[in-house]
N, CA, C and O atoms as a GROMACS GRO file, in nm:
protein
  272
    1MET      N    1  -4.940   3.732   8.301
    1MET     CA    2  -4.885   3.702   8.433
    1MET      C    3  -4.738   3.741   8.434
    1MET      O    4  -4.665   3.716   8.338
    2ASN      N    5  -4.697   3.801   8.543
    2ASN     CA    6  -4.557   3.836   8.562
    2ASN      C    7  -4.492   3.725   8.645
    2ASN      O    8  -4.523   3.710   8.763
    3ASP      N    9  -4.403   3.648   8.582
    3ASP     CA   10  -4.341   3.535   8.650
    3ASP      C   11  -4.263   3.576   8.774
    3ASP      O   12  -4.267   3.506   8.876
    4ASP      N   13  -4.191   3.688   8.767
    4ASP     CA   14  -4.113   3.732   8.882
    4ASP      C   15  -4.204   3.767   9.000
    4ASP      O   16  -4.175   3.727   9.114
    5THR      N   17  -4.310   3.838   8.975
    5THR     CA   18  -4.405   3.874   9.081
    5THR      C   19  -4.470   3.749   9.138
    5THR      O   20  -4.483   3.735   9.259
    6PHE      N   21  -4.510   3.658   9.050
    6PHE     CA   22  -4.573   3.532   9.090
    6PHE      C   23  -4.480   3.451   9.180
    6PHE      O   24  -4.519   3.409   9.288
    7ASN      N   25  -4.356   3.430   9.134
    7ASN     CA   26  -4.259   3.351   9.212
    7ASN      C   27  -4.226   3.418   9.344
    7ASN      O   28  -4.212   3.350   9.446
    8HIS      N   29  -4.213   3.549   9.342
    8HIS     CA   30  -4.183   3.623   9.466
    8HIS      C   31  -4.296   3.606   9.567
    8HIS      O   32  -4.271   3.585   9.685
    9SER      N   33  -4.421   3.614   9.521
    9SER     CA   34  -4.534   3.602   9.613
    9SER      C   35  -4.542   3.461   9.672
    9SER      O   36  -4.578   3.446   9.789
   10ILE      N   37  -4.510   3.359   9.594
   10ILE     CA   38  -4.508   3.222   9.646
   10ILE      C   39  -4.398   3.208   9.751
   10ILE      O   40  -4.422   3.153   9.858
   11ARG      N   41  -4.278   3.255   9.720
   11ARG     CA   42  -4.167   3.246   9.815
   11ARG      C   43  -4.198   3.321   9.943
   11ARG      O   44  -4.165   3.274  10.052
   12LYS      N   45  -4.261   3.438   9.932
   12LYS     CA   46  -4.297   3.518  10.049
   12LYS      C   47  -4.398   3.442  10.136
   12LYS      O   48  -4.383   3.438  10.259
   13LEU      N   49  -4.499   3.383  10.075
   13LEU     CA   50  -4.598   3.305  10.149
   13LEU      C   51  -4.532   3.188  10.220
   13LEU      O   52  -4.555   3.165  10.339
   14LEU      N   53  -4.450   3.112  10.148
   14LEU     CA   54  -4.386   2.994  10.207
   14LEU      C   55  -4.289   3.031  10.318
   14LEU      O   56  -4.278   2.958  10.417
   15LYS      N   57  -4.219   3.142  10.303
   15LYS     CA   58  -4.130   3.187  10.410
   15LYS      C   59  -4.211   3.224  10.534
   15LYS      O   60  -4.174   3.187  10.646
   16ASN      N   61  -4.321   3.295  10.514
   16ASN     CA   62  -4.408   3.333  10.625
   16ASN      C   63  -4.462   3.209  10.696
   16ASN      O   64  -4.461   3.201  10.819
   17VAL      N   65  -4.508   3.112  10.618
   17VAL     CA   66  -4.559   2.987  10.676
   17VAL      C   67  -4.448   2.916  10.752
   17VAL      O   68  -4.470   2.870  10.864
   18GLY      N   69  -4.331   2.906  10.692
   18GLY     CA   70  -4.220   2.835  10.756
   18GLY      C   71  -4.177   2.898  10.887
   18GLY      O   72  -4.164   2.829  10.988
   19VAL      N   73  -4.156   3.028  10.886
   19VAL     CA   74  -4.110   3.098  11.006
   19VAL      C   75  -4.215   3.093  11.116
   19VAL      O   76  -4.185   3.059  11.231
   20ASN      N   77  -4.339   3.127  11.082
   20ASN     CA   78  -4.443   3.133  11.184
   20ASN      C   79  -4.482   2.996  11.236
   20ASN      O   80  -4.508   2.981  11.356
   21SER      N   81  -4.486   2.896  11.151
   21SER     CA   82  -4.520   2.762  11.200
   21SER      C   83  -4.408   2.707  11.286
   21SER      O   84  -4.435   2.639  11.386
   22GLN      N   85  -4.283   2.733  11.252
   22GLN     CA   86  -4.171   2.687  11.336
   22GLN      C   87  -4.178   2.751  11.473
   22GLN      O   88  -4.162   2.682  11.574
   23GLN      N   89  -4.201   2.880  11.479
   23GLN     CA   90  -4.212   2.948  11.608
   23GLN      C   91  -4.328   2.894  11.691
   23GLN      O   92  -4.314   2.874  11.811
   24SER      N   93  -4.440   2.869  11.627
   24SER     CA   94  -4.557   2.816  11.698
   24SER      C   95  -4.532   2.674  11.749
   24SER      O   96  -4.570   2.641  11.862
   25ILE      N   97  -4.468   2.591  11.668
   25ILE     CA   98  -4.436   2.455  11.711
   25ILE      C   99  -4.337   2.457  11.826
   25ILE      O  100  -4.355   2.385  11.925
   26GLU      N  101  -4.233   2.540  11.816
   26GLU     CA  102  -4.134   2.550  11.924
   26GLU      C  103  -4.200   2.591  12.054
   26GLU      O  104  -4.170   2.534  12.159
   27GLN      N  105  -4.289   2.690  12.050
   27GLN     CA  106  -4.356   2.736  12.171
   27GLN      C  107  -4.449   2.629  12.227
   27GLN      O  108  -4.454   2.609  12.349
   28ALA      N  109  -4.521   2.559  12.140
   28ALA     CA  110  -4.611   2.454  12.185
   28ALA      C  111  -4.534   2.340  12.251
   28ALA      O  112  -4.579   2.284  12.351
   29VAL      N  113  -4.418   2.305  12.196
   29VAL     CA  114  -4.335   2.200  12.256
   29VAL      C  115  -4.282   2.246  12.392
   29VAL      O  116  -4.286   2.170  12.488
   30LYS      N  117  -4.233   2.369  12.402
   30LYS     CA  118  -4.184   2.422  12.530
   30LYS      C  119  -4.295   2.420  12.634
   30LYS      O  120  -4.271   2.382  12.749
   31ASP      N  121  -4.415   2.461  12.596
   31ASP     CA  122  -4.529   2.461  12.688
   31ASP      C  123  -4.563   2.320  12.733
   31ASP      O  124  -4.587   2.295  12.851
   32ALA      N  125  -4.564   2.226  12.637
   32ALA     CA  126  -4.597   2.088  12.669
   32ALA      C  127  -4.491   2.024  12.758
   32ALA      O  128  -4.524   1.943  12.845
   33LEU      N  129  -4.365   2.059  12.738
   33LEU     CA  130  -4.258   2.010  12.826
   33LEU      C  131  -4.274   2.067  12.966
   33LEU      O  132  -4.258   1.996  13.065
   34ALA      N  133  -4.304   2.195  12.973
   34ALA     CA  134  -4.316   2.263  13.102
   34ALA      C  135  -4.431   2.208  13.186
   34ALA      O  136  -4.419   2.199  13.308
   35ASP      N  137  -4.541   2.172  13.123
   35ASP     CA  138  -4.654   2.123  13.202
   35ASP      C  139  -4.665   1.970  13.203
   35ASP      O  140  -4.766   1.916  13.249
   36GLY      N  141  -4.563   1.902  13.154
   36GLY     CA  142  -4.555   1.757  13.167
   36GLY      C  143  -4.629   1.676  13.062
   36GLY      O  144  -4.636   1.554  13.074
   37ARG      N  145  -4.684   1.740  12.960
   37ARG     CA  146  -4.753   1.663  12.855
   37ARG      C  147  -4.655   1.590  12.765
   37ARG      O  148  -4.690   1.491  12.702
   38LEU      N  149  -4.531   1.640  12.758
   38LEU     CA  150  -4.424   1.574  12.684
   38LEU      C  151  -4.306   1.550  12.777
   38LEU      O  152  -4.283   1.625  12.872
   39LYS      N  153  -4.232   1.440  12.748
   39LYS     CA  154  -4.112   1.410  12.828
   39LYS      C  155  -3.986   1.466  12.765
   39LYS      O  156  -3.888   1.495  12.835
   40GLY      N  157  -3.988   1.483  12.633
   40GLY     CA  158  -3.871   1.537  12.565
   40GLY      C  159  -3.800   1.438  12.476
   40GLY      O  160  -3.701   1.472  12.411
   41ASP      N  161  -3.849   1.314  12.474
   41ASP     CA  162  -3.785   1.213  12.389
   41ASP      C  163  -3.881   1.162  12.280
   41ASP      O  164  -3.855   1.060  12.217
   42GLU      N  165  -3.990   1.234  12.260
   42GLU     CA  166  -4.091   1.190  12.164
   42GLU      C  167  -4.054   1.222  12.019
   42GLU      O  168  -3.969   1.306  11.990
   43SER      N  169  -4.123   1.151  11.932
   43SER     CA  170  -4.126   1.184  11.790
   43SER      C  171  -4.273   1.211  11.758
   43SER      O  172  -4.357   1.122  11.774
   44LEU      N  173  -4.303   1.330  11.715
   44LEU     CA  174  -4.441   1.373  11.697
   44LEU      C  175  -4.477   1.375  11.549
   44LEU      O  176  -4.417   1.449  11.472
   45PRO      N  177  -4.576   1.294  11.509
   45PRO     CA  178  -4.620   1.299  11.370
   45PRO      C  179  -4.685   1.434  11.341
   45PRO      O  180  -4.760   1.487  11.424
   46ALA      N  181  -4.658   1.488  11.224
   46ALA     CA  182  -4.712   1.618  11.188
   46ALA      C  183  -4.760   1.616  11.043
   46ALA      O  184  -4.706   1.543  10.959
   47THR      N  185  -4.861   1.696  11.017
   47THR     CA  186  -4.914   1.710  10.882
   47THR      C  187  -4.925   1.858  10.848
   47THR      O  188  -4.971   1.938  10.930
   48VAL      N  189  -4.883   1.894  10.730
   48VAL     CA  190  -4.897   2.030  10.680
   48VAL      C  191  -4.990   2.024  10.558
   48VAL      O  192  -4.968   1.945  10.466
   49LYS      N  193  -5.092   2.108  10.560
   49LYS     CA  194  -5.187   2.111  10.449
   49LYS      C  195  -5.181   2.247  10.380
   49LYS      O  196  -5.169   2.351  10.445
   50VAL      N  197  -5.189   2.244  10.248
   50VAL     CA  198  -5.188   2.367  10.168
   50VAL      C  199  -5.310   2.363  10.077
   50VAL      O  200  -5.332   2.267  10.004
   51HIS      N  201  -5.387   2.470  10.084
   51HIS     CA  202  -5.503   2.484   9.997
   51HIS      C  203  -5.494   2.620   9.930
   51HIS      O  204  -5.471   2.720   9.997
   52VAL      N  205  -5.512   2.623   9.801
   52VAL     CA  206  -5.511   2.749   9.728
   52VAL      C  207  -5.651   2.773   9.673
   52VAL      O  208  -5.698   2.701   9.585
   53ALA      N  209  -5.717   2.876   9.726
   53ALA     CA  210  -5.851   2.910   9.680
   53ALA      C  211  -5.847   2.948   9.532
   53ALA      O  212  -5.753   3.014   9.487
   54GLY      N  213  -5.947   2.907   9.459
   54GLY     CA  214  -5.953   2.939   9.317
   54GLY      C  215  -5.884   2.837   9.230
   54GLY      O  216  -5.896   2.841   9.107
   55LEU      N  217  -5.813   2.745   9.292
   55LEU     CA  218  -5.747   2.638   9.218
   55LEU      C  219  -5.794   2.505   9.276
   55LEU      O  220  -5.834   2.498   9.392
   56ASP      N  221  -5.789   2.403   9.197
   56ASP     CA  222  -5.820   2.269   9.246
   56ASP      C  223  -5.690   2.211   9.302
   56ASP      O  224  -5.634   2.115   9.249
   57LEU      N  225  -5.643   2.272   9.413
   57LEU     CA  226  -5.514   2.235   9.469
   57LEU      C  227  -5.526   2.218   9.619
   57LEU      O  228  -5.549   2.314   9.692
   58ASP      N  229  -5.511   2.096   9.664
   58ASP     CA  230  -5.504   2.063   9.805
   58ASP      C  231  -5.386   1.969   9.822
   58ASP      O  232  -5.386   1.858   9.769
   59LEU      N  233  -5.286   2.014   9.894
   59LEU     CA  234  -5.165   1.935   9.916
   59LEU      C  235  -5.156   1.897  10.063
   59LEU      O  236  -5.203   1.970  10.150
   60GLU      N  237  -5.095   1.783  10.089
   60GLU     CA  238  -5.073   1.740  10.226
   60GLU      C  239  -4.935   1.677  10.235
   60GLU      O  240  -4.898   1.592  10.154
   61PHE      N  241  -4.858   1.720  10.335
   61PHE     CA  242  -4.724   1.669  10.358
   61PHE      C  243  -4.717   1.614  10.500
   61PHE      O  244  -4.759   1.681  10.594
   62ASP      N  245  -4.664   1.493  10.514
   62ASP     CA  246  -4.651   1.430  10.645
   62ASP      C  247  -4.504   1.416  10.680
   62ASP      O  248  -4.418   1.398  10.594
   63GLY      N  249  -4.478   1.426  10.809
   63GLY     CA  250  -4.342   1.407  10.858
   63GLY      C  251  -4.344   1.393  11.009
   63GLY      O  252  -4.451   1.389  11.070
   64ASP      N  253  -4.228   1.385  11.068
   64ASP     CA  254  -4.215   1.372  11.213
   64ASP      C  255  -4.130   1.485  11.267
   64ASP      O  256  -4.033   1.529  11.205
   65ILE      N  257  -4.168   1.531  11.385
   65ILE     CA  258  -4.089   1.628  11.460
   65ILE      C  259  -4.028   1.549  11.575
   65ILE      O  260  -4.098   1.504  11.665
   66THR      N  261  -3.898   1.534  11.571
   66THR     CA  262  -3.826   1.452  11.668
   66THR      C  263  -3.762   1.541  11.773
   66THR      O  264  -3.689   1.635  11.740
   67LEU      N  265  -3.789   1.510  11.899
   67LEU     CA  266  -3.737   1.594  12.008
   67LEU      C  267  -3.601   1.549  12.057
   67LEU      O  268  -3.529   1.628  12.118
   68GLU      N  269  -3.565   1.425  12.034
   68GLU     CA  270  -3.433   1.378  12.078
   68GLU      C  271  -3.374   1.286  11.976
   68GLU      O  272  -3.263   1.235  11.995
   0.00000   0.00000   0.00000
């Protein structure tokens, strides 16, 4: 195993997940505000799940997305 290649691929995946999920969440919040499903002062519970095929690895992270 090449540690540099391995670490780079993990960082690339996590960056992709971070950037794309942030953009998707931002758009979903804007849409929900625009159509009245959100008021803008909510705190939204969120869960992120990570599964790696071929490994016995299932991770779950919980947190809140606070709008105000």
